KOLRODREN-102220 format. One record per residue (C-alpha): chain; residue number from 1; residue in one letter; y negated, x, z negated. Coordinates in steps of 0.2 Angstrom, whole numbers, plus 2048, in hexadecimal, padded with zeros to 3 digits. Each point is the difference from the previous one (the first is absolute). Layout:
! residues N
TIBA   tike   timar   sepa    py    px    pz
TIBA      A     NUM      A     Y     X     Z
...
***
This chain:
! residues 119
TIBA   tike   timar   sepa    py    px    pz
TIBA      A       1      M   80B   79F   7D9
TIBA      A       2      N   80B   800   80F
TIBA      A       3      L   806   80A   80F
TIBA      A       4      Y   7F0   7F9   80A
TIBA      A       5      D   7F5   807   7F3
TIBA      A       6      I   808   811   802
TIBA      A       7      L   7FD   7FE   813
TIBA      A       8      S   7EE   7FB   7FD
TIBA      A       9      I   7FD   811   7F6
TIBA      A      10      F   806   809   80F
TIBA      A      11      R   7F6   7F5   80D
TIBA      A      12      E   7EF   801   7F4
TIBA      A      13      N   800   813   801
TIBA      A      14      E   7FF   807   812
TIBA      A      15      T   803   811   7FB
TIBA      A      16      F   80F   7FE   7F6
TIBA      A      17      S   807   7F1   80D
TIBA      A      18      S   808   80F   808
TIBA      A      19      P   80F   807   7F7
TIBA      A      20      T   7FE   810   808
TIBA      A      21      R   7ED   802   7F9
TIBA      A      22      L   806   7FA   7EF
TIBA      A      23      L   80E   80D   7FF
TIBA      A      24      L   7F4   80D   805
TIBA      A      25      M   7F5   7FC   7F3
TIBA      A      26      I   80C   7FF   7F2
TIBA      A      27      Y   807   811   807
TIBA      A      28      I   7EF   809   7FF
TIBA      A      29      V   7FB   7F8   7F0
TIBA      A      30      G   810   805   7F8
TIBA      A      31      R   800   811   807
TIBA      A      32      R   7ED   802   800
TIBA      A      33      R   801   807   811
TIBA      A      34      G   809   804   810
TIBA      A      35      T   802   805   811
TIBA      A      36      V   804   7F6   811
TIBA      A      37      T   811   809   801
TIBA      A      38      E   804   7FC   7EE
TIBA      A      39      L   7FA   7ED   801
TIBA      A      40      A   80A   7FF   810
TIBA      A      41      N   80F   806   7F9
TIBA      A      42      A   7FF   7F7   7EF
TIBA      A      43      L   7FE   7EF   80A
TIBA      A      44      G   80C   804   80E
TIBA      A      45      V   7F3   7FC   80E
TIBA      A      46      A   7F8   80B   80D
TIBA      A      47      P   7F0   80B   7FB
TIBA      A      48      S   7F7   7F5   80E
TIBA      A      49      T   803   7F1   7F7
TIBA      A      50      V   7FA   808   7EF
TIBA      A      51      E   7F0   807   80A
TIBA      A      52      A   7FC   7EE   805
TIBA      A      53      H   801   7F8   7EF
TIBA      A      54      L   7F8   810   7F7
TIBA      A      55      K   7F2   7FC   80C
TIBA      A      56      K   7FD   7EF   7FA
TIBA      A      57      L   803   804   7EE
TIBA      A      58      E   7F1   80E   803
TIBA      A      59      E   7F6   7F4   808
TIBA      A      60      Q   802   7F3   7F1
TIBA      A      61      G   7FC   810   7F3
TIBA      A      62      F   810   7FF   7F8
TIBA      A      63      L   805   813   804
TIBA      A      64      R   7F8   810   807
TIBA      A      65      K   806   80D   80A
TIBA      A      66      R   7FC   813   7FB
TIBA      A      67      K   804   80F   80A
TIBA      A      68      V   807   80F   7F7
TIBA      A      69      L   805   810   804
TIBA      A      70      D   815   802   800
TIBA      A      71      G   803   812   804
TIBA      A      72      A   7FA   804   812
TIBA      A      73      R   7FE   7ED   804
TIBA      A      74      V   7F6   7F3   7FB
TIBA      A      75      A   808   7F0   7F7
TIBA      A      76      V   7F8   7EE   7FE
TIBA      A      77      I   803   7FA   7EF
TIBA      A      78      I   7FE   7ED   7FB
TIBA      A      79      E   7FB   7FB   7F1
TIBA      A      80      P   7FD   7EE   7F8
TIBA      A      81      T   7ED   7FC   7FD
TIBA      A      82      E   7FC   7F8   7EE
TIBA      A      83      E   7FE   7EF   809
TIBA      A      84      G   811   803   80A
TIBA      A      85      K   808   802   7EF
TIBA      A      86      A   7F8   7F2   7F7
TIBA      A      87      E   804   7F4   80E
TIBA      A      88      T   812   805   803
TIBA      A      89      L   803   7FE   7ED
TIBA      A      90      L   7F7   7EF   800
TIBA      A      91      F   80B   7FA   80E
TIBA      A      92      L   810   806   7F9
TIBA      A      93      R   7FB   7F7   7EF
TIBA      A      94      R   7FE   7EF   809
TIBA      A      95      L   80F   803   809
TIBA      A      96      R   80A   804   7F1
TIBA      A      97      V   7FA   7F1   7F5
TIBA      A      98      A   804   7F5   80F
TIBA      A      99      I   811   806   802
TIBA      A     100      D   803   800   7ED
TIBA      A     101      E   7FB   7EE   801
TIBA      A     102      V   80C   7FC   80E
TIBA      A     103      Y   80E   80A   7F8
TIBA      A     104      Q   7FD   7F7   7EE
TIBA      A     105      G   801   7EF   809
TIBA      A     106      L   811   805   809
TIBA      A     107      E   806   808   7F0
TIBA      A     108      A   7FD   7F1   7F7
TIBA      A     109      R   80A   7F5   80D
TIBA      A     110      T   810   80A   7FE
TIBA      A     111      R   811   7F8   803
TIBA      A     112      V   80A   802   7EF
TIBA      A     113      E   814   7FA   803
TIBA      A     114      G   7FB   7F8   810
TIBA      A     115      H   7F2   7F5   7F8
TIBA      A     116      L   7EE   802   804
TIBA      A     117      V   7F7   805   7F0
TIBA      A     118      D   7ED   7FF   7FE
TIBA      A     119      R   7FC   80B   7F0
***
């Protein structure tokens, strides 16, 4: 496994090829729900950017929007679907395995007393 393998994991998955979409799904899956404002604040991006990415995620069946009454106003809650949870976790698992393999390869070639050592 090498850096190109890690890049290919991103290239093979159109949904998660965007770091913003990946971070949105990680946030929503981890918190189980969120609002556009919460997501925009958490990621440090404009609400319009969040909306654009949420639209694509919703079209792919990764999340759903639900309207709830919040006092005198209606709030839109964004929640992951089961498919969205599963795909996010699967992608992160694949990425973790690839990164672990690259890390182990680098670790095995550490420098000890100025010499390159393979363990």
